C-alpha positions as CSV (number, residue, x, y, z in Angstrom):
1,X,-56.1,-72.2,-30.8
2,X,-54.7,-69.0,-32.5
3,X,-50.9,-68.9,-33.2
4,X,-48.9,-65.8,-32.0
5,X,-49.1,-63.6,-35.0
6,X,-45.7,-62.2,-34.2
7,X,-44.0,-65.7,-33.9
8,X,-45.7,-66.6,-37.5
9,X,-44.2,-63.6,-38.9
10,X,-40.6,-64.4,-37.6
11,X,-40.9,-68.0,-39.3
12,X,-42.3,-66.3,-42.4
13,X,-40.1,-67.0,-45.6
14,X,-41.7,-63.8,-47.3
15,X,-41.1,-61.9,-44.4
16,X,-37.3,-62.6,-44.2
17,X,-36.9,-62.5,-47.9
18,X,-38.4,-59.0,-47.9
19,X,-36.2,-57.8,-44.8
20,X,-33.0,-59.1,-46.9
21,X,-34.3,-57.4,-50.1
22,X,-34.7,-54.2,-47.9
23,X,-31.2,-54.6,-46.5
24,X,-29.7,-55.0,-50.1
25,X,-31.7,-51.9,-51.2
26,X,-30.3,-49.7,-48.1
27,X,-26.8,-51.1,-48.8
28,X,-27.0,-50.1,-52.3
29,X,-28.1,-46.6,-51.5
30,X,-25.4,-46.1,-48.9
31,X,-22.6,-47.7,-51.1
32,X,-23.8,-45.3,-54.0
33,X,-23.7,-42.3,-51.7
34,X,-20.2,-42.8,-49.8
35,X,-18.5,-45.1,-52.5
36,X,-19.2,-43.3,-55.8
37,X,-16.8,-45.3,-57.8
38,X,-18.5,-48.6,-57.0
39,X,-22.2,-47.1,-57.3
40,X,-22.9,-48.3,-60.8
41,X,-21.6,-52.0,-60.2
42,X,-23.5,-52.3,-56.9
43,X,-26.7,-50.7,-58.4
44,X,-26.3,-53.3,-61.5
45,X,-26.1,-56.3,-59.2
46,X,-29.2,-54.9,-57.2
47,X,-31.1,-54.4,-59.9
48,X,-30.3,-57.7,-61.5
49,X,-31.1,-59.7,-58.2
50,X,-34.3,-57.8,-57.1
51,X,-36.7,-59.4,-59.7
52,X,-35.5,-63.0,-58.3
53,X,-36.5,-62.1,-54.8
54,X,-39.9,-60.5,-56.1
55,X,-40.6,-64.1,-58.0
56,X,-39.5,-66.0,-54.9
57,X,-42.1,-64.0,-52.8
58,X,-44.7,-64.3,-55.2
59,X,-44.1,-68.1,-55.7
60,X,-44.2,-68.5,-52.0
61,X,-47.6,-66.6,-51.8
62,X,-49.0,-68.6,-54.5
63,X,-48.1,-71.9,-52.7
64,X,-49.5,-70.6,-49.4
65,X,-52.8,-70.0,-51.1
66,X,-52.8,-73.2,-52.5
67,X,-52.4,-74.8,-49.2
68,X,-55.3,-72.8,-47.7
């Protein structure tokens, strides 16, 4: 029995972390574009948080390979 790939995607922690990271990146872009006074602070926060997302996604992927 093959699970529905779309359902599996919607239940994937990696997928939702990637979506959240993309939303943060887009928010950073638009804040920098339309609120220049806050641009540097928002960029700093995003650039500080993004490596954490990458590390979590990597850890989940590694965990998934160990279970396979």
